[in-house]
GUDREN-79002 format. One record per residue (C-alpha): residue in three letters; y, z negated, x negated. Coordinates in steps of 0.001 Angstrom, whole numbers, plus 500000, padded with zeros to 6 digits. Layout:
N
  aa     py     pz     px
 ALA      Y      Z      X
...
% end
This chain:
121
  aa     py     pz     px
 MET 812263 845613 151353
 GLY 809926 843024 152920
 ARG 807808 845747 154496
 LEU 807312 847353 151057
 VAL 806352 844015 149491
 ALA 803828 843390 152287
 LYS 802324 846850 151809
 HIS 802058 846325 148043
 LEU 800335 842947 148589
 SER 798111 844336 151390
 ALA 799568 841609 153589
 GLU 800658 841461 157197
 PHE 804366 842111 157742
 VAL 806273 839952 160232
 PRO 809875 841141 160699
 VAL 812948 838930 160945
 ASN 815743 839878 163330
 PRO 818962 838808 161545
 GLN 820998 838222 164709
 VAL 824627 837226 164191
 PHE 826757 835972 167071
 SER 830241 837394 167656
 ASP 831838 834363 165959
 GLY 829812 835013 162785
 GLU 827150 832322 163278
 SER 823708 833314 162068
 CYS 820645 833031 164321
 PRO 817700 834751 162607
 ARG 814503 835158 164605
 VAL 811008 835592 163182
 MET 809447 838289 165392
 ILE 805947 836777 165584
 GLU 805046 838763 168710
 GLU 805208 841970 166635
 ALA 802331 840820 164421
 GLY 799329 842209 166244
 GLY 798967 839858 169191
 ASN 798331 836637 167266
 PRO 800496 833921 168915
 ASN 801264 832446 165465
 PRO 800333 834827 162630
 ILE 801978 832501 160086
 GLU 800118 829239 160710
 GLY 798028 828220 157702
 LYS 798814 831413 155768
 GLU 800608 831876 152489
 CYS 803945 833466 153353
 VAL 806532 835252 151264
 LEU 810032 835516 152710
 VAL 812018 838439 151332
 LEU 815595 838696 152578
 GLN 817808 841076 150664
 MET 821565 840558 150764
 ARG 823251 843585 152300
 SER 826050 845373 150485
 GLY 829330 843693 151389
 GLU 827629 840676 152983
 ASN 829312 837332 152393
 PRO 827136 835271 149986
 ASN 827638 832117 152054
 SER 826494 833886 155242
 TYR 823488 835250 153355
 LEU 822574 831774 152118
 VAL 822791 830282 155617
 LYS 820590 833105 156971
 VAL 817970 832430 154284
 ILE 817984 828645 154864
 PHE 817725 829038 158651
 THR 814872 831546 158287
 VAL 812981 829229 155905
 ASP 813345 826405 158433
 VAL 812026 828576 161272
 ILE 809016 829630 159193
 ARG 808345 825993 158188
 LYS 808130 825096 161871
 LEU 805469 827811 162293
 LYS 803314 825768 159853
 PRO 802483 828150 156999
 GLY 800052 827061 154298
 ALA 802753 827814 151704
 LEU 806135 829513 151758
 ALA 807521 831390 148781
 VAL 811105 832601 149000
 ALA 811961 835786 147096
 MET 815720 836202 146775
 PRO 816581 839389 144887
 TYR 820141 838059 144694
 PHE 820249 834323 144039
 VAL 823622 833138 145280
 TYR 825431 830694 142992
 ALA 823129 831456 140038
 ARG 826126 831683 137699
 GLN 826854 828013 138436
 HIS 823616 826768 136840
 GLN 825418 824077 134853
 GLN 828618 822104 135067
 TYR 831210 823933 132992
 LEU 834157 821643 133757
 PRO 834251 818037 134942
 GLY 834294 817835 138721
 GLN 832456 821128 139315
 PRO 829156 821284 141216
 VAL 825925 822624 139751
 SER 825663 824981 142696
 ALA 822400 826700 141709
 GLU 820664 823313 141775
 ILE 822134 822552 145207
 VAL 820922 825904 146605
 ALA 817419 825234 145245
 LYS 817426 821803 146937
 PHE 818567 823388 150234
 LEU 815644 825821 150091
 GLU 813157 823091 149206
 ASN 814427 820779 151954
 ALA 814267 823620 154490
 GLY 810579 824160 153649
 ALA 810195 826513 150690
 THR 807266 825614 148451
 ARG 807989 828260 145795
 PHE 810983 830296 144740
 VAL 811305 833654 143017
% end
């Protein structure tokens, strides 16, 4: 999906390798060396991260993968980083329905902001 978005925006596409260790831990890698020889094609640029949740993927694993990838991109010093999540995990918990419940959508948004996202779609 990210490749299609990049093509539509006439932007450079930098792939992410969503590596998962045998114990289930996520270790995504931004494949900057595949971006035409520039040692850091992200630095100073406006970036859009598009990570689509795969069918059957655990929402918590997906969320961790997104947060880790945002953090990696932040460390590559983009000018701005928009996160496009076609499936926003915990969106149905956008308010507290019963006392003692979290407002999970707000927590996810804070995670993304703290990891380095400057915009969210």
